[in-house]
C-alpha positions in Angstrom: -6.9 6.9 66.8 -7.8 5.5 70.2 -6.6 2.1 69.2 -3.2 3.6 68.3 -3.1 5.3 71.7 -4.0 2.0 73.5 -1.4 0.1 71.6 1.3 2.7 72.4 0.3 2.8 76.0 1.0 -0.9 76.2 4.7 -0.4 75.3 4.9 3.1 76.9 5.4 5.7 74.3 7.6 6.4 71.3 10.4 8.5 70.3 8.0 11.0 68.8 5.4 12.3 66.5 3.2 12.5 63.4 0.2 14.5 62.1 -1.4 15.7 58.9 1.1 17.6 56.9 2.8 16.6 53.6 6.5 16.5 52.9 7.2 18.6 49.8 10.5 16.9 49.0 12.3 14.7 48.4 10.3 11.9 46.7 10.2 8.9 49.0 10.1 5.3 48.2 7.1 3.2 49.0 7.9 0.7 51.7 6.0 -2.5 52.4 7.1 -3.3 56.0 4.8 -2.2 58.8 7.0 -2.6 61.8 6.6 0.6 63.9 9.4 2.7 65.3 7.9 2.3 68.7 8.5 -1.5 68.7 12.0 -1.2 67.1 13.1 1.3 69.7 11.7 -0.9 72.5 10.3 2.3 74.0 8.7 0.7 77.0 12.1 -0.1 78.5 13.8 3.2 78.2 15.9 4.1 81.2 18.1 7.1 81.9 21.8 6.1 81.6 25.1 7.5 80.7 25.0 6.8 77.0 24.6 9.9 74.9 23.9 8.1 71.7 20.5 6.6 72.4 17.0 8.1 72.7 15.9 7.8 76.4 15.0 11.5 76.8 13.1 11.6 73.6 11.1 8.5 74.6 10.4 9.9 78.1 9.3 13.2 76.6 6.8 11.3 74.3 5.6 9.3 77.2 4.9 12.5 79.2 3.0 14.0 76.3 0.8 10.9 75.9 0.2 10.7 79.6 -1.2 14.3 79.6 -2.7 14.2 76.1 -3.8 10.6 75.2 -5.2 11.7 71.8 -1.9 13.4 70.7 -0.7 12.5 67.2 2.5 11.4 68.9 0.7 8.0 69.3 0.8 7.3 65.6 4.4 6.3 66.0 3.1 2.9 67.1 1.1 2.5 63.9 3.5 0.8 61.5 1.0 1.4 58.6 1.6 5.2 58.9 4.4 6.4 56.7 6.7 8.9 58.3 10.3 9.8 58.8 11.7 10.9 62.2 14.8 12.9 62.8 15.5 11.7 66.3 17.7 13.8 68.7 20.0 11.7 70.8 20.3 12.1 74.6 23.4 14.1 74.1 21.4 16.5 71.8 18.8 17.0 74.6 21.5 17.6 77.2 23.1 20.2 75.0 19.8 22.0 74.6 19.0 21.8 78.3 22.4 23.3 79.1 22.0 26.1 76.6 18.6 27.0 77.9 19.8 26.8 81.6 23.0 28.7 81.0 25.1 26.0 82.7 26.1 22.5 82.1 23.5 19.8 82.6 25.2 16.4 82.5 22.6 13.9 83.6 19.7 12.6 81.4 17.2 13.0 84.2 18.1 16.6 84.8 17.9 17.3 81.0 14.5 15.6 80.9 13.3 17.8 83.8 14.5 20.9 81.9 12.7 19.9 78.8 9.5 19.0 80.7 9.7 22.4 82.3 8.9 24.0 78.9 5.3 22.7 79.3 3.5 19.8 77.7 2.1 21.7 74.7 5.6 23.0 73.9 7.2 19.6 74.3 4.5 18.1 72.0 5.2 20.8 69.3 8.9 20.2 69.5 8.5 16.5 69.2 6.1 16.8 66.2 8.6 19.2 64.5 11.0 16.2 64.2 8.5 14.2 62.1 8.0 14.3 58.4 4.6 12.6 58.0 3.5 10.8 54.8 7.0 10.1 53.6 9.5 7.3 54.1 12.8 9.1 53.4 15.9 6.8 53.6 19.4 8.3 53.7 20.3 8.0 50.0 17.3 10.2 49.2 18.2 12.6 51.9 21.7 13.0 50.6 20.2 14.0 47.2 17.8 16.5 48.7 19.9 19.7 49.1 17.5 22.7 49.3 14.4 20.6 49.9 11.8 22.1 52.1 10.0 19.6 54.3 6.6 20.1 55.9 6.7 18.7 59.4 4.0 17.4 61.7 4.1 20.6 63.7 1.4 22.7 62.1 2.7 25.4 59.8 6.4 24.6 60.5 8.9 23.5 57.8 12.6 22.5 57.9 15.1 23.0 55.1 17.6 20.2 54.1 21.1 21.4 53.6 23.5 18.8 52.1 27.3 19.4 51.8 30.0 17.4 50.0 31.5 16.1 53.3 29.0 14.5 53.1 26.7 15.9 55.7 23.0 16.6 56.1 21.8 19.5 58.2 18.3 20.6 59.0 17.5 24.3 59.3 15.0 25.3 62.0 13.7 28.5 63.6 16.4 29.0 66.2 19.2 30.9 64.3 21.3 31.3 67.5 21.6 27.5 67.9 23.4 25.2 65.4 21.4 23.4 62.9 20.8 19.7 63.6 23.2 17.4 61.8 22.2 13.9 60.8 24.5 11.3 62.4 25.4 9.3 59.3 26.5 6.3 61.4 22.9 6.1 62.8 20.6 6.4 59.9 17.9 4.3 58.4 16.6 2.9 61.7 13.8 0.4 60.8 14.9 0.4 57.1 12.5 -1.3 54.7 9.4 -0.3 56.8 7.1 2.6 56.4 8.5 4.3 59.4 12.2 5.2 59.5 14.4 7.3 61.7 17.7 9.1 61.5 19.6 10.2 64.6 20.5 13.9 64.8 23.0 15.7 67.0 20.8 18.6 68.0 17.2 19.2 69.0 15.3 21.1 66.2 13.2 24.0 67.4 10.1 25.4 65.8 10.6 28.7 67.5 13.4 31.0 68.6 14.0 30.5 72.4 
């Protein structure tokens, strides 16, 4: 574990997550590649910008968790031999969450990050881990066939339910009924395809609690 942390520290941090839970569905393919999501996302070079479609806030949040908790399972995102699927909220998704929590519009990534960090490191860690399905490499064709599947996340005791419609669209039900369910951005799926770690962008931050 400490080797994973050291490796991740060399590149900064990752977009999120992992821990010891098991996805209940769908069945995932076995992938041979061991390129990690941390390296694919070039996490050490994340900078706040005006693009809402990348993952700067997610990366900075993971960096903050690892700085405070070096042994956090978040570090396993740098271990390309660890199978996992990440539903990765975009910067726009984090700005929308920060705005909702603050009750006013938050337009900059740095301000949105500050709002997220203000929740406390333990809460941020739990939120990040909630976006990880450990032990399963789920590519988009499998996800599109997984309507009704309940996935165990890396946040202890927390699941998410997959809701697929004919549009097609894939949504993930969380524990915050007053907020919209996260929707997979189908133009940004299968990041790191062919490897044991894959990610799909989502348009909202999933919450393992009701705010």
